[in-house]
C-alpha beads as a LAMMPS data file, in Angstrom:
LAMMPS data file: protein, C-alpha beads

104 atoms
103 bonds

1 atom types
1 bond types

-500.0 500.0 xlo xhi
-500.0 500.0 ylo yhi
-500.0 500.0 zlo zhi

Masses

1 110.0

Atoms # bond

1 1 1 187.686 239.248 153.994
2 1 1 187.137 241.242 157.172
3 1 1 188.846 244.607 157.226
4 1 1 190.099 246.167 160.416
5 1 1 191.770 249.509 161.079
6 1 1 195.071 247.699 161.560
7 1 1 194.776 245.845 158.249
8 1 1 193.944 249.082 156.449
9 1 1 197.003 250.980 157.687
10 1 1 199.344 248.017 158.003
11 1 1 200.316 248.919 161.541
12 1 1 201.473 246.596 164.232
13 1 1 202.029 247.238 167.918
14 1 1 205.523 248.065 169.087
15 1 1 207.257 245.731 171.502
16 1 1 206.267 245.827 175.155
17 1 1 208.743 246.992 177.773
18 1 1 208.912 246.992 181.569
19 1 1 208.750 249.560 184.307
20 1 1 209.324 248.982 188.003
21 1 1 206.724 249.940 190.598
22 1 1 207.796 249.663 194.229
23 1 1 210.303 246.978 193.225
24 1 1 207.837 244.987 191.106
25 1 1 208.424 244.599 187.347
26 1 1 205.323 245.479 185.315
27 1 1 204.725 245.101 181.566
28 1 1 203.978 248.298 179.668
29 1 1 202.985 249.001 176.087
30 1 1 204.300 251.969 174.118
31 1 1 202.015 254.958 174.635
32 1 1 200.499 253.770 177.901
33 1 1 200.422 256.180 180.797
34 1 1 201.873 255.073 184.118
35 1 1 198.310 255.004 185.503
36 1 1 197.227 252.621 182.714
37 1 1 200.147 250.301 183.461
38 1 1 199.295 250.285 187.176
39 1 1 195.590 249.677 186.503
40 1 1 196.497 246.851 184.139
41 1 1 198.464 245.228 186.944
42 1 1 195.506 245.546 189.341
43 1 1 197.114 248.360 191.351
44 1 1 194.478 250.939 192.250
45 1 1 196.274 253.139 194.815
46 1 1 199.777 254.594 194.553
47 1 1 199.775 257.686 196.733
48 1 1 198.918 258.525 200.331
49 1 1 197.475 261.807 201.528
50 1 1 199.496 264.312 203.560
51 1 1 197.169 264.083 206.514
52 1 1 195.964 260.679 207.559
53 1 1 197.852 258.614 204.976
54 1 1 194.691 257.669 203.060
55 1 1 195.323 255.754 199.804
56 1 1 194.723 257.486 196.484
57 1 1 194.951 256.503 192.820
58 1 1 193.409 257.898 189.660
59 1 1 190.302 260.002 190.096
60 1 1 189.734 262.163 187.019
61 1 1 192.172 260.434 184.660
62 1 1 192.732 263.614 182.619
63 1 1 195.254 265.587 184.683
64 1 1 192.786 267.988 186.343
65 1 1 193.157 266.673 189.875
66 1 1 196.210 265.552 191.806
67 1 1 195.064 262.220 193.227
68 1 1 197.318 260.121 190.979
69 1 1 200.691 261.583 192.004
70 1 1 203.681 259.227 191.941
71 1 1 207.439 259.537 192.118
72 1 1 209.057 258.711 188.765
73 1 1 212.809 258.151 188.610
74 1 1 213.224 260.009 191.912
75 1 1 211.097 262.969 190.815
76 1 1 207.998 263.427 193.039
77 1 1 204.585 264.862 192.171
78 1 1 204.239 263.369 188.687
79 1 1 200.658 262.806 187.513
80 1 1 200.480 259.108 186.615
81 1 1 197.562 259.700 184.241
82 1 1 199.654 262.074 182.091
83 1 1 203.187 260.667 182.247
84 1 1 203.954 258.054 179.587
85 1 1 205.575 254.865 180.850
86 1 1 209.069 254.691 179.391
87 1 1 211.310 251.614 179.312
88 1 1 213.175 251.219 182.586
89 1 1 211.191 253.826 184.544
90 1 1 211.296 253.401 188.304
91 1 1 207.988 254.419 189.835
92 1 1 207.355 254.493 193.572
93 1 1 204.364 255.148 195.791
94 1 1 204.305 258.792 196.814
95 1 1 203.785 259.372 200.509
96 1 1 202.348 262.732 201.557
97 1 1 203.955 265.587 199.631
98 1 1 206.685 263.395 198.158
99 1 1 209.247 265.700 199.748
100 1 1 210.197 263.776 202.897
101 1 1 213.851 264.523 202.174
102 1 1 213.093 268.251 202.662
103 1 1 211.454 267.823 206.079
104 1 1 212.875 270.019 208.805

Bonds

1 1 1 2
2 1 2 3
3 1 3 4
4 1 4 5
5 1 5 6
6 1 6 7
7 1 7 8
8 1 8 9
9 1 9 10
10 1 10 11
11 1 11 12
12 1 12 13
13 1 13 14
14 1 14 15
15 1 15 16
16 1 16 17
17 1 17 18
18 1 18 19
19 1 19 20
20 1 20 21
21 1 21 22
22 1 22 23
23 1 23 24
24 1 24 25
25 1 25 26
26 1 26 27
27 1 27 28
28 1 28 29
29 1 29 30
30 1 30 31
31 1 31 32
32 1 32 33
33 1 33 34
34 1 34 35
35 1 35 36
36 1 36 37
37 1 37 38
38 1 38 39
39 1 39 40
40 1 40 41
41 1 41 42
42 1 42 43
43 1 43 44
44 1 44 45
45 1 45 46
46 1 46 47
47 1 47 48
48 1 48 49
49 1 49 50
50 1 50 51
51 1 51 52
52 1 52 53
53 1 53 54
54 1 54 55
55 1 55 56
56 1 56 57
57 1 57 58
58 1 58 59
59 1 59 60
60 1 60 61
61 1 61 62
62 1 62 63
63 1 63 64
64 1 64 65
65 1 65 66
66 1 66 67
67 1 67 68
68 1 68 69
69 1 69 70
70 1 70 71
71 1 71 72
72 1 72 73
73 1 73 74
74 1 74 75
75 1 75 76
76 1 76 77
77 1 77 78
78 1 78 79
79 1 79 80
80 1 80 81
81 1 81 82
82 1 82 83
83 1 83 84
84 1 84 85
85 1 85 86
86 1 86 87
87 1 87 88
88 1 88 89
89 1 89 90
90 1 90 91
91 1 91 92
92 1 92 93
93 1 93 94
94 1 94 95
95 1 95 96
96 1 96 97
97 1 97 98
98 1 98 99
99 1 99 100
100 1 100 101
101 1 101 102
102 1 102 103
103 1 103 104
């Protein structure tokens, strides 16, 4: 009999859930970061730069840089590589600073 880590501890994965990204429903697994969910769906860019509007996605993947910023549930400047995907989250592409509503 082949033994695996799962068979040794008796664990099983929790049920998948969904998040919404720019109006598109995406499957997410418990414990996945928002970046992992987006990568899994083939989405590689989810932010634009302040100057020039260049696309950005994950760069470092460990929260040291700020290339992976998204807006989560209306809250801008969230690092997608660090924020866990929670059931029902609404994630949107962040444009520029994510503070267009504060523009003068």
